[in-house]
Backbone and ligand atoms as CSV (ligand in chain L), in Angstrom:
chain,resi,resn,atom,element,x,y,z
A,1,MET,N,N,0.814,-1.209,-0.118
A,1,MET,CA,C,-0.004,-0.036,0.000
A,1,MET,C,C,0.897,1.300,0.012
A,2,ILE,N,N,0.308,2.309,-0.528
A,2,ILE,CA,C,1.154,3.513,-0.581
A,2,ILE,C,C,0.282,4.598,0.106
A,3,ILE,N,N,0.990,5.395,0.923
A,3,ILE,CA,C,0.436,6.520,1.622
A,3,ILE,C,C,1.180,7.770,0.853
A,4,GLY,N,N,0.430,8.541,0.216
A,4,GLY,CA,C,0.951,9.723,-0.556
A,4,GLY,C,C,1.175,10.903,0.380
A,5,LYS,N,N,1.645,11.962,-0.208
A,5,LYS,CA,C,1.793,13.090,0.541
A,5,LYS,C,C,0.458,13.605,1.157
A,6,PRO,N,N,0.391,14.316,2.226
A,6,PRO,CA,C,-0.753,14.640,2.813
A,6,PRO,C,C,-1.746,15.520,1.924
A,7,LEU,N,N,-2.905,15.036,1.954
A,7,LEU,CA,C,-4.001,15.943,1.371
A,7,LEU,C,C,-4.379,17.052,2.089
A,8,LEU,N,N,-4.355,16.850,3.444
A,8,LEU,CA,C,-4.598,17.876,4.344
A,8,LEU,C,C,-3.520,17.791,5.449
A,9,SER,N,N,-2.732,18.779,5.729
A,9,SER,CA,C,-1.602,18.784,6.618
A,9,SER,C,C,-2.139,18.952,7.966
A,10,THR,N,N,-1.392,18.665,9.060
A,10,THR,CA,C,-1.717,18.801,10.451
A,10,THR,C,C,-2.093,20.281,10.722
A,11,GLU,N,N,-1.329,21.205,10.140
A,11,GLU,CA,C,-1.659,22.618,10.446
A,11,GLU,C,C,-2.912,22.973,9.836
A,12,GLU,N,N,-3.131,22.611,8.601
A,12,GLU,CA,C,-4.504,22.920,7.944
A,12,GLU,C,C,-5.686,22.426,8.730
A,13,ILE,N,N,-5.421,21.189,9.294
A,13,ILE,CA,C,-6.532,20.515,9.974
A,13,ILE,C,C,-6.793,21.221,11.276
A,14,GLN,N,N,-5.764,21.579,12.029
A,14,GLN,CA,C,-5.784,22.199,13.312
A,14,GLN,C,C,-6.478,23.617,13.149
A,15,LYS,N,N,-6.103,24.274,12.088
A,15,LYS,CA,C,-6.606,25.615,11.961
A,15,LYS,C,C,-8.149,25.482,11.637
A,16,ARG,N,N,-8.537,24.652,10.796
A,16,ARG,CA,C,-10.001,24.450,10.463
A,16,ARG,C,C,-10.826,23.859,11.608
A,17,VAL,N,N,-10.299,23.122,12.397
A,17,VAL,CA,C,-10.915,22.516,13.559
A,17,VAL,C,C,-11.240,23.694,14.590
A,18,ARG,N,N,-10.210,24.605,14.701
A,18,ARG,CA,C,-10.502,25.747,15.705
A,18,ARG,C,C,-11.556,26.622,15.189
A,19,GLN,N,N,-11.625,26.741,13.795
A,19,GLN,CA,C,-12.706,27.636,13.231
A,19,GLN,C,C,-14.022,27.064,13.487
A,20,LEU,N,N,-14.176,25.823,13.218
A,20,LEU,CA,C,-15.374,25.054,13.471
A,20,LEU,C,C,-15.821,25.184,14.941
A,21,ALA,N,N,-14.884,24.936,15.831
A,21,ALA,CA,C,-15.223,25.144,17.260
A,21,ALA,C,C,-15.672,26.516,17.586
A,22,GLU,N,N,-15.033,27.511,16.996
A,22,GLU,CA,C,-15.497,28.929,17.232
A,22,GLU,C,C,-16.983,29.097,16.749
A,23,GLU,N,N,-17.258,28.633,15.555
A,23,GLU,CA,C,-18.610,28.721,14.998
A,23,GLU,C,C,-19.702,28.008,15.936
A,24,ILE,N,N,-19.306,26.860,16.369
A,24,ILE,CA,C,-20.147,26.116,17.313
A,24,ILE,C,C,-20.300,26.850,18.674
A,25,THR,N,N,-19.291,27.393,19.179
A,25,THR,CA,C,-19.328,28.194,20.448
A,25,THR,C,C,-20.207,29.321,20.287
A,26,GLU,N,N,-20.238,30.017,19.199
A,26,GLU,CA,C,-21.102,31.230,18.983
A,26,GLU,C,C,-22.534,30.792,18.847
A,27,ASP,N,N,-22.844,29.647,18.164
A,27,ASP,CA,C,-24.236,29.347,17.836
A,27,ASP,C,C,-24.767,28.759,19.186
A,28,TYR,N,N,-24.094,28.177,20.037
A,28,TYR,CA,C,-24.646,27.520,21.240
A,28,TYR,C,C,-24.479,28.380,22.518
A,29,GLN,N,N,-24.288,29.685,22.457
A,29,GLN,CA,C,-24.101,30.559,23.603
A,29,GLN,C,C,-25.203,30.241,24.576
A,30,ASP,N,N,-25.010,30.187,25.814
A,30,ASP,CA,C,-26.122,30.067,26.835
A,30,ASP,C,C,-26.869,28.702,26.653
A,31,ARG,N,N,-26.257,27.803,26.080
A,31,ARG,CA,C,-27.012,26.463,26.018
A,31,ARG,C,C,-25.890,25.358,26.314
A,32,GLU,N,N,-26.490,24.240,26.708
A,32,GLU,CA,C,-25.595,23.131,27.031
A,32,GLU,C,C,-25.650,22.147,25.900
A,33,LEU,N,N,-24.500,21.652,25.370
A,33,LEU,CA,C,-24.369,20.803,24.207
A,33,LEU,C,C,-24.128,19.327,24.657
A,34,LEU,N,N,-24.778,18.515,23.930
A,34,LEU,CA,C,-24.365,17.015,24.051
A,34,LEU,C,C,-23.745,16.652,22.865
A,35,ALA,N,N,-22.445,16.510,22.817
A,35,ALA,CA,C,-21.449,16.228,21.577
A,35,ALA,C,C,-21.453,14.628,21.518
A,36,VAL,N,N,-21.968,14.184,20.386
A,36,VAL,CA,C,-21.982,12.728,20.171
A,36,VAL,C,C,-21.041,12.398,19.126
A,37,GLY,N,N,-19.961,11.580,19.314
A,37,GLY,CA,C,-18.980,11.114,18.385
A,37,GLY,C,C,-19.391,9.792,17.781
A,38,ILE,N,N,-19.202,9.685,16.392
A,38,ILE,CA,C,-19.542,8.463,15.738
A,38,ILE,C,C,-18.162,7.615,15.723
A,39,LEU,N,N,-18.056,6.713,16.438
A,39,LEU,CA,C,-16.697,5.880,16.402
A,39,LEU,C,C,-16.723,4.774,15.458
A,40,ARG,N,N,-15.551,4.406,14.927
A,40,ARG,CA,C,-14.245,4.722,15.634
A,40,ARG,C,C,-13.740,6.021,14.961
A,41,GLY,N,N,-14.016,6.144,13.652
A,41,GLY,CA,C,-13.316,7.114,12.869
A,41,GLY,C,C,-13.291,8.626,13.409
A,42,ALA,N,N,-14.212,8.973,14.275
A,42,ALA,CA,C,-14.265,10.345,14.620
A,42,ALA,C,C,-13.502,10.686,15.858
A,43,PHE,N,N,-12.783,9.561,16.472
A,43,PHE,CA,C,-12.185,9.898,17.769
A,43,PHE,C,C,-11.236,11.061,17.748
A,44,MET,N,N,-10.470,11.226,16.794
A,44,MET,CA,C,-9.421,12.254,16.828
A,44,MET,C,C,-9.963,13.644,16.492
A,45,PHE,N,N,-10.913,13.680,15.549
A,45,PHE,CA,C,-11.401,15.027,15.335
A,45,PHE,C,C,-12.300,15.425,16.476
A,46,PHE,N,N,-13.075,14.435,17.064
A,46,PHE,CA,C,-13.941,14.729,18.151
A,46,PHE,C,C,-13.128,15.378,19.332
A,47,ALA,N,N,-12.075,14.820,19.611
A,47,ALA,CA,C,-11.181,15.111,20.781
A,47,ALA,C,C,-10.682,16.534,20.527
A,48,ASP,N,N,-10.276,16.834,19.215
A,48,ASP,CA,C,-9.664,18.091,18.977
A,48,ASP,C,C,-10.809,19.218,19.066
A,49,LEU,N,N,-11.932,18.812,18.384
A,49,LEU,CA,C,-13.033,19.752,18.322
A,49,LEU,C,C,-13.492,20.137,19.640
A,50,VAL,N,N,-13.797,19.257,20.559
A,50,VAL,CA,C,-14.498,19.585,21.862
A,50,VAL,C,C,-13.587,20.319,22.731
A,51,ARG,N,N,-12.218,20.113,22.616
A,51,ARG,CA,C,-11.284,20.861,23.456
A,51,ARG,C,C,-11.307,22.352,23.174
A,52,HIS,N,N,-11.924,22.736,21.941
A,52,HIS,CA,C,-11.888,24.098,21.682
A,52,HIS,C,C,-13.163,24.815,21.646
A,53,ILE,N,N,-14.334,24.000,22.029
A,53,ILE,CA,C,-15.664,24.530,22.118
A,53,ILE,C,C,-15.817,25.053,23.534
A,54,ARG,N,N,-16.321,26.308,23.725
A,54,ARG,CA,C,-16.364,26.919,25.034
A,54,ARG,C,C,-17.809,27.268,25.370
A,55,VAL,N,N,-18.647,26.121,25.420
A,55,VAL,CA,C,-19.929,26.241,26.075
A,55,VAL,C,C,-19.983,24.958,27.004
A,56,PRO,N,N,-20.921,24.916,27.941
A,56,PRO,CA,C,-21.065,23.619,28.750
A,56,PRO,C,C,-21.341,22.480,27.851
A,57,LEU,N,N,-20.622,21.436,28.128
A,57,LEU,CA,C,-20.731,20.380,27.036
A,57,LEU,C,C,-20.595,18.973,27.883
A,58,LYS,N,N,-21.515,18.031,27.347
A,58,LYS,CA,C,-21.204,16.527,27.694
A,58,LYS,C,C,-20.906,15.817,26.470
A,59,VAL,N,N,-20.278,14.652,26.767
A,59,VAL,CA,C,-19.845,13.793,25.492
A,59,VAL,C,C,-20.453,12.498,25.694
A,60,ASP,N,N,-20.821,11.882,24.440
A,60,ASP,CA,C,-21.268,10.553,24.431
A,60,ASP,C,C,-20.866,9.864,23.062
A,61,PHE,N,N,-21.087,8.680,22.836
A,61,PHE,CA,C,-20.491,8.034,21.640
A,61,PHE,C,C,-21.453,6.929,21.146
A,62,ILE,N,N,-21.337,6.847,19.810
A,62,ILE,CA,C,-22.040,5.656,19.171
A,62,ILE,C,C,-20.961,4.928,18.412
A,63,VAL,N,N,-20.998,3.658,18.476
A,63,VAL,CA,C,-19.972,2.903,17.619
A,63,VAL,C,C,-20.728,2.193,16.485
A,64,ALA,N,N,-20.337,2.570,15.253
A,64,ALA,CA,C,-21.061,2.212,14.094
A,64,ALA,C,C,-19.978,1.772,12.994
A,65,SER,N,N,-20.328,0.687,12.198
A,65,SER,CA,C,-19.507,0.534,11.023
A,65,SER,C,C,-20.211,0.068,9.800
A,66,SER,N,N,-19.717,0.146,8.605
A,66,SER,CA,C,-20.328,-0.510,7.466
A,66,SER,C,C,-19.283,-0.723,6.345
A,67,TYR,N,N,-17.987,-0.360,6.640
A,67,TYR,CA,C,-16.966,-0.540,5.618
A,67,TYR,C,C,-16.161,-1.744,5.791
A,68,VAL,N,N,-15.859,-2.462,4.622
A,68,VAL,CA,C,-14.776,-3.569,4.711
A,68,VAL,C,C,-13.796,-3.138,3.697
A,69,LYS,N,N,-12.615,-3.015,4.079
A,69,LYS,CA,C,-11.533,-2.485,3.362
A,69,LYS,C,C,-11.937,-1.048,2.758
A,70,THR,N,N,-12.087,-1.001,1.388
A,70,THR,CA,C,-12.383,0.395,0.992
A,70,THR,C,C,-13.875,0.561,0.481
A,71,GLU,N,N,-14.692,-0.491,0.766
A,71,GLU,CA,C,-16.048,-0.549,0.205
A,71,GLU,C,C,-17.040,-0.485,1.236
A,72,THR,N,N,-18.181,0.142,1.078
A,72,THR,CA,C,-19.200,-0.032,2.031
A,72,THR,C,C,-20.115,-1.134,1.784
A,73,THR,N,N,-20.549,-1.878,2.813
A,73,THR,CA,C,-21.376,-2.985,2.602
A,73,THR,C,C,-22.710,-2.559,2.418
A,74,GLY,N,N,-23.085,-1.261,2.601
A,74,GLY,CA,C,-24.452,-0.704,2.448
A,74,GLY,C,C,-25.225,-0.969,3.613
A,75,GLU,N,N,-24.731,-1.735,4.711
A,75,GLU,CA,C,-25.395,-2.104,5.851
A,75,GLU,C,C,-24.682,-1.427,6.966
A,76,VAL,N,N,-25.292,-0.657,7.719
A,76,VAL,CA,C,-24.759,0.104,8.961
A,76,VAL,C,C,-25.000,-0.656,10.165
A,77,LYS,N,N,-23.978,-1.199,10.851
A,77,LYS,CA,C,-24.232,-1.896,12.119
A,77,LYS,C,C,-23.787,-0.895,13.257
A,78,ILE,N,N,-24.730,-1.022,14.257
A,78,ILE,CA,C,-24.573,-0.149,15.484
A,78,ILE,C,C,-24.013,-1.130,16.456
A,79,HIS,N,N,-22.705,-0.932,16.799
A,79,HIS,CA,C,-22.092,-1.922,17.762
A,79,HIS,C,C,-22.280,-1.509,19.230
A,80,CYS,N,N,-22.519,-0.186,19.441
A,80,CYS,CA,C,-22.707,0.441,20.818
A,80,CYS,C,C,-23.407,1.546,20.808
A,81,ASP,N,N,-24.507,1.706,21.494
A,81,ASP,CA,C,-25.313,2.791,21.368
A,81,ASP,C,C,-25.168,3.903,22.476
A,82,LEU,N,N,-25.797,5.056,22.523
A,82,LEU,CA,C,-25.666,6.186,23.501
A,82,LEU,C,C,-25.955,5.685,24.849
A,83,ARG,N,N,-25.193,6.321,25.927
A,83,ARG,CA,C,-25.549,6.154,27.206
A,83,ARG,C,C,-26.508,7.169,27.686
A,84,GLU,N,N,-26.356,8.306,27.211
A,84,GLU,CA,C,-27.190,9.457,27.569
A,84,GLU,C,C,-28.505,9.404,27.011
A,85,ASP,N,N,-29.516,9.931,27.691
A,85,ASP,CA,C,-30.864,10.127,27.169
A,85,ASP,C,C,-30.888,11.644,26.389
A,86,VAL,N,N,-31.158,11.428,25.176
A,86,VAL,CA,C,-31.090,12.665,24.343
A,86,VAL,C,C,-32.312,13.560,24.493
A,87,ARG,N,N,-33.399,13.037,25.042
A,87,ARG,CA,C,-34.690,13.689,25.075
A,87,ARG,C,C,-34.477,15.230,25.567
A,88,GLY,N,N,-34.875,16.212,24.851
A,88,GLY,CA,C,-34.869,17.666,25.292
A,88,GLY,C,C,-33.413,18.257,25.250
A,89,LYS,N,N,-32.483,17.539,24.649
A,89,LYS,CA,C,-31.118,18.088,24.741
A,89,LYS,C,C,-30.790,18.589,23.401
A,90,ASP,N,N,-29.685,19.549,23.359
A,90,ASP,CA,C,-29.155,20.005,22.161
A,90,ASP,C,C,-28.033,19.176,21.683
A,91,VAL,N,N,-28.285,18.289,20.640
A,91,VAL,CA,C,-27.296,17.288,20.336
A,91,VAL,C,C,-26.566,17.685,18.977
A,92,LEU,N,N,-25.246,17.460,19.245
A,92,LEU,CA,C,-24.278,17.739,17.977
A,92,LEU,C,C,-23.671,16.448,17.693
A,93,LEU,N,N,-24.003,15.898,16.583
A,93,LEU,CA,C,-23.468,14.681,16.011
A,93,LEU,C,C,-22.032,14.998,15.382
A,94,VAL,N,N,-20.970,14.324,15.783
A,94,VAL,CA,C,-19.656,14.627,15.089
A,94,VAL,C,C,-19.234,13.430,14.421
A,95,GLU,N,N,-18.975,13.612,13.153
A,95,GLU,CA,C,-18.641,12.497,12.196
A,95,GLU,C,C,-17.383,12.872,11.526
A,96,ASP,N,N,-16.448,11.863,11.223
A,96,ASP,CA,C,-15.178,12.055,10.555
A,96,ASP,C,C,-15.410,12.296,9.099
A,97,ILE,N,N,-16.305,11.492,8.412
A,97,ILE,CA,C,-16.424,11.598,7.001
A,97,ILE,C,C,-17.845,11.170,6.613
A,98,VAL,N,N,-18.402,12.006,5.708
A,98,VAL,CA,C,-19.678,11.637,5.146
A,98,VAL,C,C,-19.473,11.236,3.717
A,99,ASP,N,N,-19.637,10.070,3.361
A,99,ASP,CA,C,-19.464,9.515,2.094
A,99,ASP,C,C,-20.745,9.161,1.301
A,100,THR,N,N,-21.195,8.024,1.410
A,100,THR,CA,C,-22.590,7.817,0.866
A,100,THR,C,C,-23.574,8.517,1.638
A,101,GLY,N,N,-23.284,8.679,2.881
A,101,GLY,CA,C,-24.266,9.342,3.730
A,101,GLY,C,C,-25.143,8.354,4.547
A,102,LEU,N,N,-24.962,7.005,4.346
A,102,LEU,CA,C,-25.824,6.049,4.881
A,102,LEU,C,C,-25.672,5.954,6.459
A,103,THR,N,N,-24.298,5.998,6.918
A,103,THR,CA,C,-24.103,5.975,8.341
A,103,THR,C,C,-24.876,7.176,9.078
A,104,LEU,N,N,-24.528,8.336,8.584
A,104,LEU,CA,C,-25.126,9.455,9.270
A,104,LEU,C,C,-26.599,9.545,9.155
A,105,SER,N,N,-27.202,9.212,8.035
A,105,SER,CA,C,-28.606,9.224,7.920
A,105,SER,C,C,-29.272,8.290,8.847
A,106,LEU,N,N,-28.815,7.115,9.035
A,106,LEU,CA,C,-29.477,6.069,9.991
A,106,LEU,C,C,-29.290,6.713,11.373
A,107,ILE,N,N,-28.118,7.174,11.774
A,107,ILE,CA,C,-27.873,7.614,13.113
A,107,ILE,C,C,-28.712,8.873,13.466
A,108,ARG,N,N,-28.878,9.684,12.478
A,108,ARG,CA,C,-29.640,10.912,12.638
A,108,ARG,C,C,-31.172,10.497,13.023
A,109,LYS,N,N,-31.633,9.608,12.171
A,109,LYS,CA,C,-32.986,9.146,12.188
A,109,LYS,C,C,-33.211,8.508,13.592
A,110,LYS,N,N,-32.309,7.710,14.062
A,110,LYS,CA,C,-32.468,6.952,15.337
A,110,LYS,C,C,-32.483,8.014,16.563
A,111,ILE,N,N,-31.714,8.990,16.416
A,111,ILE,CA,C,-31.659,10.089,17.553
A,111,ILE,C,C,-32.818,10.947,17.468
A,112,LEU,N,N,-33.242,11.274,16.251
A,112,LEU,CA,C,-34.500,12.163,16.162
A,112,LEU,C,C,-35.692,11.512,16.762
A,113,GLU,N,N,-35.797,10.087,16.517
A,113,GLU,CA,C,-36.919,9.416,17.107
A,113,GLU,C,C,-37.017,9.433,18.571
A,114,LYS,N,N,-35.764,9.858,19.294
A,114,LYS,CA,C,-35.812,9.891,20.697
A,114,LYS,C,C,-36.110,11.387,21.338
A,115,GLY,N,N,-36.367,12.277,20.434
A,115,GLY,CA,C,-36.925,13.512,20.833
A,115,GLY,C,C,-35.871,14.551,21.459
A,116,PRO,N,N,-34.772,14.810,20.686
A,116,PRO,CA,C,-33.861,15.889,21.241
A,116,PRO,C,C,-34.530,17.137,20.986
A,117,SER,N,N,-34.015,18.222,21.705
A,117,SER,CA,C,-34.589,19.608,21.552
A,117,SER,C,C,-34.020,20.077,20.253
A,118,SER,N,N,-32.704,19.658,19.851
A,118,SER,CA,C,-32.242,20.083,18.410
A,118,SER,C,C,-31.118,19.056,18.035
A,119,LEU,N,N,-31.031,18.984,16.884
A,119,LEU,CA,C,-29.951,17.975,16.276
A,119,LEU,C,C,-29.170,18.646,15.202
A,120,LYS,N,N,-27.827,18.706,15.383
A,120,LYS,CA,C,-26.899,19.391,14.310
A,120,LYS,C,C,-25.877,18.393,14.020
A,121,VAL,N,N,-25.297,18.592,12.935
A,121,VAL,CA,C,-24.144,17.620,12.414
A,121,VAL,C,C,-22.947,18.365,12.026
A,122,CYS,N,N,-21.806,17.904,12.595
A,122,CYS,CA,C,-20.479,18.448,12.262
A,122,CYS,C,C,-19.659,17.364,11.666
A,123,ALA,N,N,-19.349,17.580,10.382
A,123,ALA,CA,C,-18.660,16.511,9.786
A,123,ALA,C,C,-17.246,17.101,9.251
A,124,PHE,N,N,-16.175,16.330,9.678
A,124,PHE,CA,C,-14.825,16.826,9.351
A,124,PHE,C,C,-14.610,16.835,7.895
A,125,LEU,N,N,-14.961,15.830,7.106
A,125,LEU,CA,C,-14.792,15.621,5.754
A,125,LEU,C,C,-16.080,15.331,4.969
A,126,ASP,N,N,-16.329,15.987,3.839
A,126,ASP,CA,C,-17.410,15.765,2.981
A,126,ASP,C,C,-17.017,15.273,1.629
A,127,LYS,N,N,-17.203,13.911,1.354
A,127,LYS,CA,C,-16.969,13.397,0.056
A,127,LYS,C,C,-18.299,13.435,-0.744
A,128,ARG,N,N,-18.544,14.626,-1.125
A,128,ARG,CA,C,-20.023,14.695,-1.742
A,128,ARG,C,C,-20.375,14.030,-2.968
A,129,GLU,N,N,-19.234,13.860,-3.730
A,129,GLU,CA,C,-19.493,13.105,-5.045
A,129,GLU,C,C,-20.099,11.755,-4.950
A,130,ARG,N,N,-19.720,11.190,-3.694
A,130,ARG,CA,C,-20.240,9.836,-3.403
A,130,ARG,C,C,-21.633,9.614,-2.886
A,131,ARG,N,N,-22.284,10.769,-2.525
A,131,ARG,CA,C,-23.525,10.732,-1.811
A,131,ARG,C,C,-24.540,9.840,-2.380
A,132,VAL,N,N,-25.173,9.009,-1.636
A,132,VAL,CA,C,-26.372,8.190,-1.976
A,132,VAL,C,C,-27.609,8.701,-1.404
A,133,VAL,N,N,-27.466,9.000,-0.101
A,133,VAL,CA,C,-28.723,9.692,0.596
A,133,VAL,C,C,-28.384,11.079,0.986
A,134,ASP,N,N,-29.343,11.921,1.051
A,134,ASP,CA,C,-29.079,13.416,1.332
A,134,ASP,C,C,-29.071,13.490,2.873
A,135,VAL,N,N,-28.069,14.091,3.370
A,135,VAL,CA,C,-28.095,14.325,4.773
A,135,VAL,C,C,-27.472,15.839,5.026
A,136,PRO,N,N,-28.201,16.427,5.995
A,136,PRO,CA,C,-27.665,17.875,6.273
A,136,PRO,C,C,-26.481,17.911,7.000
A,137,ILE,N,N,-25.489,18.728,6.659
A,137,ILE,CA,C,-24.293,18.946,7.452
A,137,ILE,C,C,-24.283,20.437,7.792
A,138,ASP,N,N,-24.306,20.687,9.088
A,138,ASP,CA,C,-24.423,22.071,9.618
A,138,ASP,C,C,-22.946,22.643,9.637
A,139,TYR,N,N,-22.033,21.945,10.039
A,139,TYR,CA,C,-20.621,22.414,10.164
A,139,TYR,C,C,-19.779,21.395,9.326
A,140,ARG,N,N,-18.985,21.911,8.420
A,140,ARG,CA,C,-18.133,21.023,7.577
A,140,ARG,C,C,-16.867,21.536,7.570
A,141,GLY,N,N,-15.923,20.585,7.777
A,141,GLY,CA,C,-14.493,20.974,7.780
A,141,GLY,C,C,-13.942,21.128,6.319
A,142,PHE,N,N,-13.966,20.096,5.542
A,142,PHE,CA,C,-13.384,20.162,4.176
A,142,PHE,C,C,-14.160,19.301,3.200
A,143,VAL,N,N,-14.395,19.796,1.969
A,143,VAL,CA,C,-15.024,18.931,0.923
A,143,VAL,C,C,-13.744,18.301,0.148
A,144,ILE,N,N,-13.689,17.010,0.145
A,144,ILE,CA,C,-12.666,16.221,-0.534
A,144,ILE,C,C,-13.009,15.622,-1.771
A,145,PRO,N,N,-12.051,15.320,-2.761
A,145,PRO,CA,C,-12.349,14.488,-3.963
A,145,PRO,C,C,-12.684,13.102,-3.664
A,146,ASN,N,N,-13.225,12.420,-4.570
A,146,ASN,CA,C,-13.647,10.928,-4.557
A,146,ASN,C,C,-12.323,10.025,-4.456
A,147,GLU,N,N,-11.585,10.063,-3.363
A,147,GLU,CA,C,-10.272,9.230,-3.140
A,147,GLU,C,C,-10.513,8.627,-1.831
A,148,PHE,N,N,-9.978,7.402,-1.660
A,148,PHE,CA,C,-10.051,6.857,-0.320
A,148,PHE,C,C,-8.905,7.424,0.540
A,149,VAL,N,N,-9.339,8.004,1.666
A,149,VAL,CA,C,-8.362,8.706,2.609
A,149,VAL,C,C,-8.179,8.011,3.900
A,150,VAL,N,N,-6.922,8.195,4.442
A,150,VAL,CA,C,-6.722,7.603,5.755
A,150,VAL,C,C,-5.966,8.717,6.512
A,151,GLY,N,N,-6.016,8.392,7.849
A,151,GLY,CA,C,-5.340,9.358,8.803
A,151,GLY,C,C,-6.290,10.081,9.580
A,152,TYR,N,N,-5.773,10.739,10.689
A,152,TYR,CA,C,-6.684,11.607,11.528
A,152,TYR,C,C,-7.984,10.841,11.884
A,153,GLY,N,N,-7.866,9.641,12.235
A,153,GLY,CA,C,-8.986,8.751,12.625
A,153,GLY,C,C,-9.539,7.881,11.648
A,154,LEU,N,N,-9.199,8.101,10.238
A,154,LEU,CA,C,-9.763,7.375,9.309
A,154,LEU,C,C,-8.774,6.156,9.032
A,155,ASP,N,N,-9.355,4.931,8.653
A,155,ASP,CA,C,-8.484,3.769,8.417
A,155,ASP,C,C,-8.604,3.059,7.232
A,156,TYR,N,N,-7.731,2.117,6.886
A,156,TYR,CA,C,-7.843,1.116,6.045
A,156,TYR,C,C,-7.606,-0.215,6.766
A,157,GLU,N,N,-8.494,-1.013,6.895
A,157,GLU,CA,C,-8.394,-2.240,7.783
A,157,GLU,C,C,-7.875,-1.913,9.193
A,158,ASP,N,N,-8.309,-0.894,9.742
A,158,ASP,CA,C,-8.020,-0.342,11.023
A,158,ASP,C,C,-6.697,0.159,11.275
A,159,GLN,N,N,-5.885,0.272,10.215
A,159,GLN,CA,C,-4.556,0.879,10.327
A,159,GLN,C,C,-4.605,2.262,9.869
A,160,TYR,N,N,-3.640,3.087,10.281
A,160,TYR,CA,C,-3.314,4.516,9.852
A,160,TYR,C,C,-4.294,5.542,10.604
A,161,ARG,N,N,-5.062,5.101,11.527
A,161,ARG,CA,C,-5.922,6.009,12.239
A,161,ARG,C,C,-5.148,7.084,12.927
A,162,ASN,N,N,-3.875,6.672,13.441
A,162,ASN,CA,C,-3.125,7.565,14.240
A,162,ASN,C,C,-2.368,8.628,13.518
A,163,LEU,N,N,-2.348,8.615,12.209
A,163,LEU,CA,C,-1.656,9.624,11.556
A,163,LEU,C,C,-2.257,11.004,11.851
A,164,PRO,N,N,-1.398,11.981,12.032
A,164,PRO,CA,C,-1.893,13.338,12.441
A,164,PRO,C,C,-2.395,14.167,11.205
A,165,TYR,N,N,-2.480,13.585,9.992
A,165,TYR,CA,C,-2.888,14.271,8.871
A,165,TYR,C,C,-3.733,13.390,7.939
A,166,ILE,N,N,-4.222,13.866,6.860
A,166,ILE,CA,C,-5.047,13.080,5.969
A,166,ILE,C,C,-4.253,12.799,4.633
A,167,SER,N,N,-4.169,11.525,4.255
A,167,SER,CA,C,-3.523,11.143,3.093
A,167,SER,C,C,-4.454,10.326,2.163
A,168,ILE,N,N,-4.220,10.521,0.806
A,168,ILE,CA,C,-4.844,9.544,-0.069
A,168,ILE,C,C,-4.157,8.270,0.033
A,169,PHE,N,N,-4.973,7.165,0.029
A,169,PHE,CA,C,-4.581,5.798,0.178
A,169,PHE,C,C,-4.666,5.089,-1.181
A,170,LYS,N,N,-3.516,4.471,-1.496
A,170,LYS,CA,C,-3.653,3.709,-2.807
A,170,LYS,C,C,-3.028,2.269,-2.529
A,171,LYS,N,N,-3.804,1.271,-3.056
A,171,LYS,CA,C,-3.201,-0.064,-2.920
A,171,LYS,C,C,-2.175,-0.394,-3.879
A,172,SER,N,N,-0.907,-0.814,-3.580
A,172,SER,CA,C,0.002,-1.204,-4.681
A,172,SER,C,C,-0.416,-2.515,-5.068
A,173,ILE,N,N,-0.102,-2.760,-6.383
A,173,ILE,CA,C,-0.492,-4.055,-6.926
A,173,ILE,C,C,0.594,-5.177,-6.839
L,1,LIG,C1,C,-16.838,5.275,8.002
L,1,LIG,C2,C,-16.686,6.581,8.657
L,1,LIG,C3,C,-18.220,7.121,8.697
L,1,LIG,C4,C,-18.767,6.314,7.538
L,1,LIG,C5,C,-18.987,7.136,6.416
L,1,LIG,O1,O,-16.982,4.333,9.257
L,1,LIG,O2,O,-16.027,6.714,9.927
L,1,LIG,O3,O,-18.831,6.669,9.811
L,1,LIG,O4,O,-17.781,5.253,7.228
L,1,LIG,O5,O,-19.357,6.454,5.258
L,1,LIG,P1,P,-20.836,6.525,4.692
L,1,LIG,O6,O,-21.230,7.962,4.547
L,1,LIG,O7,O,-20.700,5.844,3.363
L,1,LIG,O8,O,-21.761,5.777,5.652
L,1,LIG,P2,P,-16.569,2.866,9.043
L,1,LIG,O9,O,-17.715,1.933,8.692
L,1,LIG,O10,O,-15.412,2.684,8.119
L,1,LIG,O11,O,-16.258,2.470,10.537
L,1,LIG,P3,P,-15.132,3.224,11.484
L,1,LIG,O12,O,-15.641,4.492,11.888
L,1,LIG,O13,O,-14.876,2.319,12.587
L,1,LIG,O14,O,-13.843,3.436,10.593
């Protein structure tokens, strides 16, 4: 496998994450936020984002998966659900990448059924060329081309999540 030069450098990522956190801070003044990370991919973005948000905040997580190697199975599995009761809460879903949109769409629907006071989405990467279902993204880090990327939480067969930048991943033949 080949990891090319960074598509997004650590510096670009950190700058954008701070900007997103500032937007969120402004929008949620005088409110308490429940930030929900969609694992595993969102762990690094989530940790960086919440440390720069300056409103009262609780965290919770959902563990979901649908990809095998570079392909989606089309079936989203929820391995571990929320611990918090979201009813009446201002929920911010935090996702590392929106590709087909299937994962986010399913999780949004499940949370909305539980009656939060509001539900917004913050996605670090938007690979919009690949979208199959329409999902609203309220805070977006970067729009990226239709390439398989790894790093900053994103994996190929669970490797490369620890890279502090985003790279295009190509399999060598
Ligand atoms: C990835 C990623 C998103 C989802 C996006 O998760 O973290 O949750 O796919 O793809 P979609 O828009 O096509 O649904 P994955 O299934 O690889 O699990 P992971 O988070 O554990 O890496």
